[in-house]
N, C-alpha and C positions, 0 to 999 in steps of 0.2 A: 478242552479249550472252548472258550466262548467267543462268539462274534458280537462285537459292539461297535457302534459308531465311535470314532476317536474322541469326539467331543463328550460323549456320554461317560468316557473314562474319568473325566474331571468333575463329575457331580460329587460334591462332598457330602458329609453326613448331615450338614444343616439343611441342604436342599432336600435330601431324602426324608428328613424329619418333617419338613414342610409339606411334602407330598402326602405323607400318611396322615397328617393332621387335617388336610383337606378332605381326604377319604373319610376320616372319622366324622367330619361335619356333614357331609352330604352323601356321596355314594361312590361306587368304584369308578364310574365313567369320568366324573369331573377330576378325580385324582389322577387317573391315567392320562387324561388330557393335559393336566398341569405338568406331569412328569415328562410327557412328550415335548411340550413347549419348552420346558426348562432345558431339555437335552440339546435344543437347537441354539441356545444362547452361547456366546463366546466363552470358552473355558477360562477359569481363574486358576492360574498355576502358582503355587507357593514357591518362594525362593528356597534354595538348598545350599548347604555347605557340606564339605567333606564328600562322602559318597551318597548323599541324598538326605541329610538331616535338615528338616525345615528350620529356617531361621526365625527368630522372634520378629524381625522386620524383613518382609519379602524383598529379595533382590530381583531386579528385572532379568528376564531370560531373553537372550538375543537370538537364539538359534532354534531352528527345528532340528530334531535329532537326525534327520536325513542329511543335514549339513556335516555331520560328524561320522556318519555310517553309510557306506555304499553297500547295497544289496542287489545281487544279480542271481540269475538262475541258469543252470545248465542241465541238459539231459544227456544221458550216456549214448543215446542213439536217436536219430530223427525218425527212425522207423522201427517197428516191433511187430512180431507176428502174434496172432491169437495164442494164448497159453504161455506167452513169453514174460520175461521180467524186464523192468526198465527203472534203473536207479536215477534219481533226480537229485541234484546238488543245489542247495540254497547257500550262496557264498556271501559272507559278511567281510567287509574290510573297514576297520575302525581307524580313525586318526590316532596318532601317537598320544598316549596318556589318557585316552578315553576308554570307557568300558560300557557294556550293557548288562542288565541284570539277568540272571539265569531263568530258565523256564520254571514253572511251578513244579515243586517236588523234586528239583534237580539234586538238592543236597542229599535227600534220602536215597534216590535212585542210584546216585553215583558213589554212595558210601562216604560222603564228605561231611559226616556229622560234626567234625571238628571245626568246620567253617560256619560262620554266622550268616543269618539271612535277615535282610532289612525288611521289616514288615510293610513299609509304605512303598516298596518298589513297584514299578510297572514291569511286569514279567514279559520276557520274550516269548512270543507265540507264533506258530505257523499253522494256519488253518485254511480250509477251502472256503472261498467266499460264498456266502449263501445267496439265494435268489433275492430279488428286489423286495419281496414281501417278507423276507426274513426266514423263510423255510430252508432247510438244508438242501444243498445242490447234489443231485445224483448224476454220476458220470457212468453211462452205460458201459458195462464190461470192464471197467477199470477199478481196481481196489487200491486205496491210498495206504492202507496198513499203518495207520497212525501210531499204534502202540509200539511199532518197531522202528520209529524214527531214530537215527543215529546222531546223537548230539556230541559235541566236543567235551573234553575234560574241562573242569572249572579251573580258573586261576584264583589265587588268593590276593586280595587287595586289603591292606591294613589301613584303618581309619578310626578316629574317635568320634562317634556319633552321639556322645553324651553319657555313655556308660563305660568309658575307658577304651583303650586301644583294643580293637578286635579285628580278626581276619574274616573278611567277607568274600563269599564266592561270587565271581563275576566271569563274563566272557570278554576277551579283549584280543587285540591284534587282528590277524586274518584267519578265518576258519570256515568250515562248511558244515551244514546240517544235511544229512543224506536221507532222502525219502524213498523207500523201496516200493515202487509201484508194481502191481501184478496185473497182468492182462488175462481176462477170462478166455477159456477155449472157444466160447461162442460169441466173443466180442465182435461187433459189426466192423466191417472194413471201412476205413475212412479217416478223416482228420479228427483229432481230439484236441480240445483246448480246455484246460482246467485253470480257472483263476484262483490264485492264492492271495491271502492277506498275511503279511509279516508285520507284527507289532513289536515295538521295543522302545526303550528310552536310554539315551546316551548321557553319561555323567563323567565329570573329571573331578579333580581335587578342589575345584572352585565352585562348581554348581552343576545343575542338570539342565539339559535342553528339553524343550517340549516333546512329549512322547509322539511317536509317529506310526502311521500305518502305511506300509508300502505294498502296492498291488503288483503282483507278478503273474505271468502267464506261462503255464507248462504247455508246450505245444509239440505234438508229434503225430505220426500217422501210423495207423494199424494197417498192415499190408499182408497179402498172402505169402510173400517171401520177403525176408528182411535182408537188406544189404549189409555186408560185413563192415564193421567199423573198427579202427585201430584203437589202442589203449589211450586213455585221456588222463593227463596228470591231475585233472580235477577230481578223479575218483580213485586216486592212489590210496587213500585212507578208508575207502568204503569196504565194509566187511560183507562179502557176498554170501557167507554162510547164513545170513539172516533169512534168506529165502527157504532154506531147509527147515528152519524153525516155523516160518509162516505156513509152509505146506503141512507140517506136522501138527498144526493147530496149537503150537506152543506159545500162545499169547500170554503175556504177563497176567497171572491169575490175580483176581481181586476178591477179597472177602471182607465182610463188614462184621466187626466184633461187637456184640451187644452184651450188656450186663444189666440184670435186674436184681439188685442187691447181691445175694450170693449165687444167683443163677446166671451163668454165662453161656453164650452160644454164638455161632457164626453162620452167616449165610452168604452164598454167592449171588450177587445181584443180576447176573446174566440169566437169560431164559426165564424159566418158571420161578427162579429165585427172586426176580423182580416183583412178581405178584405177591410173594410172601413178604417182601419189603413193604409193599403198599398196605398189606393187612396190618403190619406192625405200625406203620405210620398212622393209619386210621385208628388203631387202638390207642396209640399215644395221644392223638387228638381228642378222643373221647375222654381219656383220663384227665385231660386238662380241666374238665368241668369240676373235678374234685380237688383241685389245688386251692390254696388259700386265696389266690388272686380272683377266682371266679365264684367261689361259693356264696358270697354275700348277695349276688343278684339272682341266683336260681329261684328262691322263693317268690321274688317279684314276678319273674316270668311265668312261673307255675300259676300264680293267682291270675295273671293276665290271660293265660290260656283258659283257665277255668271260667272266667267271666265271658270270654269270647264264645265258649262252647254253649253257654246258656242261650245265646241268641241264634247261633247257627253253627252246626258242627262243620259244615263245609267252609264257612269263613274262618273258623278256628284253624282248620287244616291249612288253608291258604296263607293265613297269617304266620303259621309255623314254618311254611315253606319259604316265605319271604324273609323271615328272620334267619333261617338257615342259609339262604343266599347271601345275606349280609355277612355272616360268619365266613362263608367260603370266599366271598369277594375280598375280604380283608387279607386272608391268607394268600389268595391269588395275587393281590397287589404286592404283598411282601415278596412273593416269588418272582414277579416281574422285575422288581427292583434288584433282587439278587442275581437275576439272569442278565440284566442289562448294565448294571453299575459295577465296574471293576472295584475290587477291594471291599464290597459290601457283601458280607457272608452270613449275617445273623441279626436278629432284632436286638441283641446285646449292644450292637454298635449304635442303634438309635437311642437307647437309654443312657449311653455315655455322652450324649448330647444333652446338656442340662435343659436347654430351651424346649426340646421335645418332651422330656420327662415332666417339666412344669406344665407345658401345654396340655398333656394328657390329664394331669391332675385337675387343671381348671375345667376342662370339658366334663370330666366325671363329676366334679362338684356341681356344675350347672345342671347336669342330668339328674343328679341325686335330689336336688331341690325341687325340680319340676316333676319328677317321677313320683316322689314320695309325698308331695304336698306338704312339705315341712313349714312353709310360710305362706300366708294368704296375702301376698303383696303382688303388685304388678311389676314384673321383671322387664328389663329392656327388651326391645324387639329382637335384637340379635340372639338373645338366649333361646328363642323359640325355633331357631334354625336347628337346634340340637334336639328336636322333638323325639321322644321315645315312647309315645303312647302305644299301648299294646293293641288298641282296636283300630289302628290305621296302618296301612301298608308301609308308608314312608317311615313311621315311627318304629315299626317292627324291624325294618331293614337297618335303621340306625341302631336299634337295640342289639341286633346281631353284630354289627361292627364294633360297638362298645364292648360286647362280651368277648370278642376276639382280641381286642386291644388289651383288655384286662388280663388276658391269659399270657401275654408275651413276656412279662417278667418271670413267669414260672415255666419250668420245663417238666413235662410229664415223663414218667419212666418210658424208656425205649424211643420216644420221639426225637430226643436230641441227637442220638446217633444216626437215625435215618435222615434227618434234616442236614446234619453235618456232611454226610456222604453226598446227598443230592446237590449241595452247593458246589461240589467239585465236578459236576457233570454239565451237560449241555442244557440250553434253555428248555427244551421239551421235557427232559427228565425233571428239572427243577420245578417246573409248573405242575407236572403230574403229581409229584410227591407233595407239594404244598397244597394242591387242591384236595388230595387225599386226607391230609391232616385236617383241613377245614371241614371236609365232609364228615370225618370221624367226630370232630367236636360238635358239629351241628346235629348229628344223628339223634341224640337223646331228645332234643327239642322237637324234632320232626316226629318221633314216635309218640311223644306226649300230645302233640297237636292232632295226630291221627287217632289216638285213643284217649280222648279227654276224660273218660271215666276213671282213669288211673289217678286223677287229681281231684276226685269228687270230695275228698275230705278237707280240702283247703277252703278257707272262708273266702267268699266272693265279694260281699259287701258288709257294711256295718262296722261297729267299733273294733272287732277283732281283726278285720281286714285292714282297717286304717292303722291299727297298732303295728301289724307286721310290716306294712309299708314304711311307717315312720322309723321303726327299728332298723330295717334294712337301709333306709335312706341315711340314717346316722352312720351305719357301718360303711356305706359308700362314701360318705364324707370323710370318714377315717381313712379309707383307701385314697381319696383325693389328697388328704393331708400327707399321706405316705409318699405319693408321687411328687407332690410339690416340694416336700421336705427333702426327698432324695435328690431332686433336681438342684435345689439350693445348695445342698451339701456338695454336689458335683461342681458347682460354680466356685465354691470357696476352697475346695481341697487342692492340694498340690502333691502329686504322687512323689514318693511312696508313702507320705504321711497319711494317717487314718482320717476319715472325714468326721465332721461334726455331727453328733447324733441327738442333739437336744430336741429336734423336731418330733422325735418319738413320743415325747410327753403330750404333744397335741394329738397324735394318733391315739395314744392311750386314753386321753381325756374323752375323746369322742366315742371310743368303744365303751368306756365306763358309763357315759351318759346313755348309750343305747341299752346296756344291760340294766341300768337302774330304771329307765323309763319302762322297759318291758315288765320288770318286777312290780313297779308301782301301779301301772295301768291294768295289769292282769288282775290285781286284787280288786280294783274298782269296777272292772268290766264283768267279771264272772264270780259267782258264789259257789260254783261246783269245785269241790275239793280236788278232784282228779286233775282238772284243767289247771287249777292254781299250782298244784305240785309240779306239773310238767312245765308250764310256761314260766313260773317263777324260778324253777330250777334252771331253765335255759337262760333266763335273764341274769341269775346269779353267776352262772358259768361264764357268760359274756363279760360280766363285770370283773370277775376274778382273772380271767385270761388277759383282758385288756390291761389291767393293773400290772400283771406279771410281765407283759410285753414291755410296758414302759420302764419297769425296773430293770429287766434283764438286758434290754437293748441299750440302755444308757450306762449300765455298770461296766466296770473294767473287765470282768470275766475271769474265769479261773486259769486261762492259758496265757503264757507269756509269749505273745506272738512277735515275730520279727517281720516287718513289712518289706516286701520283695524289692530287691534290685538284682540285676544279674551278678554283680560283685558279691552280694551277700549270699546268694545261692552257691556261687563258686567257692567262697570261703568255707561254707559249711561242708561242702563235698570234699574240699581239700583237707579239712580236719578229720575226715573219715566218719562223719556223723550220718545217722539215718535222717533223711530229710522228708518232712511231711509238708506238702504245699496245698493250701486251701484257697481256691478261687471264690471270691465273694464280691458283692456290691450292695450298696444300700437299697437299690431298687429291686434286688433279687429276693423275693419272699421265700423261695425254696432254700436258698443259701442260709437264710436266717433260721429256717426250720431245722435243717440238718445240723447247723452249728449248735442250736439249743438242745436238740434231742439226741445227738450223737457225740459230737466233739466235746461238749461241755460236761458230759457225764463224768463223775469223779474218776472212774476207772480209766477212761480214755484220756482225760485231762492229765492225769498223773503220768502216763506214758509220754504224752506230748511235752511235758515239762522236764522230762528226764535229761540228765547231763549229756547223754550220747544221742539225743534227738534234737534236731533243729525244726521248730514249728514256724513255717513261713506263710504269711498271708499275702495273697495277691488281690488287692482291692481295685475293682474296675469301675468304681462309682463315677469318676471323672476321666479325664484324659490320662491314659497310662499306656503309652506305646510299648514299653518293655513288658508289661503284664500281658498285653494282647499278643505280643510276639511269642511269649511262652505258651499261651493258650493255643495259638496256631501250631506251634511246634509239637503240642501234645495231641494233634489231630482232632481237636474239638473246636466247636464254634459257639457252644452254649455253656452256661454255668447253671447250677453248681458243678464243681469238679474237684476231686481230691486226688492228688498224686502222692505216692510213697516211693522214695528212692532208697536203694540199698547203700551200704557203705562204699561200694565200688561204683556207684553212679547208675547201676541198673534200675530200670523201672519195675517196681513190684506191683503197684496198684494204680490203675487209671480208671476211676469210677465216678459217674454222676449220681448214682444211687448206691448208698452203702449203709451197712449196719455197724453198731459198735464192735461186734466180734470181728467183722471183716477188717476194720482198722487195726484192732489189736493183733490179729493174725498177720497182717501185712507188716506191722512194725517188728514183730517177732522174726518173721522171715528175713526182713531187711537187715536185722542185726547179724544174721548169719552170713550175709554176703560180704 
């Protein structure tokens, strides 16, 4: 559970996108200042219909949820001895016909998989109020035992939120949540007061009231001898056997399942397992540098480091450190947003905001022009705010931020699982994991800046250096066209229909120009046959790959995809088909790579087109609440992702990294189910 100011709950994705664009332009501190300032502004709450479906036109909300829900607290006894147990009841009383949404993970924990979960709901939470500076509050000698909270059974409420009538899990009526407190044997004698925050949102069949945070105070006294107290009807439904499980250390175990193509393993994030998780997150961050999103800018940075090393190795190292701080700063800012903004769990959500995607593309285009020296023209003054010169500290910091931003549409192996788990934890864990990802990503640049002799073979000045900068600049412009085009596609698309892909021809044209320019200029720059073969070969490769990208991404493709709606998935499973669900988006470069190199292979495509297989694509390019709900239900927050379901609806494969053989084997297994 996370502690957030109630106003910060209503920061929507557009505000989040604006914050990160500010960070991209300047530095971490201005961005965090903007986020903090924004969180203090009055919240804008959309109108709702049914059980919480946003209307096209927002309806006014007249109530605070506290007008519909009474929340009180009771303790089983006013006194308790050291080593004793003290149940606490948080009692809810809702007005007739009103409900509140269940706690996060309630459907899975209660075995209520048949009930649906509304993705945009404000979850009911009970947590200890942190200190004024946001740090967790420690209560000496008292254990809250949060994993053992006893929540009530869910009720089913039927509503049509746009995808047909479905039964949603809710809390309603009068009920209590029991908190089994334990007192340490060496707890100090005296008065104990524990402030709690109870967060919830009340809805009925006409709309939803504004979410509310109610502060309650658990108050009791630890004494040498405890006065006997009679039974209380408030605790009639409390299960005291929970204390036996607490003393036995029988806490709900949690493991994180990783898959790296055909290699799967699990770790327990508690204790030393958390250190292993951080190592995996750092490795995933480092591997981000080898994704299609980041590769085009690596030669530019290497040349910048090589030039800096000529003047001073110390300055080269400090420039590398500053760039690394820029990378880490971006990932930390992303972590801050995920820790403080409810409902924001991944960078995927940013790129589903077309304005953010377009803005990233514009900034990359400006940087590409200035960095590669493509045009000898005077640019507007605002352009130079995005300075990325390798020989200045401000430029290096901005270059680090840009490098991290470019990595967000891609997910490295292992990293996505670690990040997905972190977003379900508290703010300190989220920030630790995200800082580790940023550190892992920044590590190669830090090593190169510390040992500049590793890049001695890179040209520092002259025509060869200019050529590499120009080619990389054109490739960065292709990346900018990719982001801008994906953003425009997100503006125009209406889920579940597929987005327009014609912008890929602009991306391909810029890539073709980069390859052709390298080929032609290499011949004029050098007469050495070996260098001509190498660099002309690279240019020809860039030319061919770019042309192939344009053709493949705009072609219909070999697979007859059905675009996802809950009803289409339900129909396929009702018909007893093997279901293969592919999550993708126009801004997801890794998704395109897996689709081209795995799913579109003739052997795999043949199976996906089989009569007993339903190939369903979930496209998250634009607004797709149903697709996001399925992604969340799959315990993932990042894409690419491939799911394979058996004929009986059982999940056979849930993988972000997969091979053709894995897909074929999963389909074969699914047919036997």
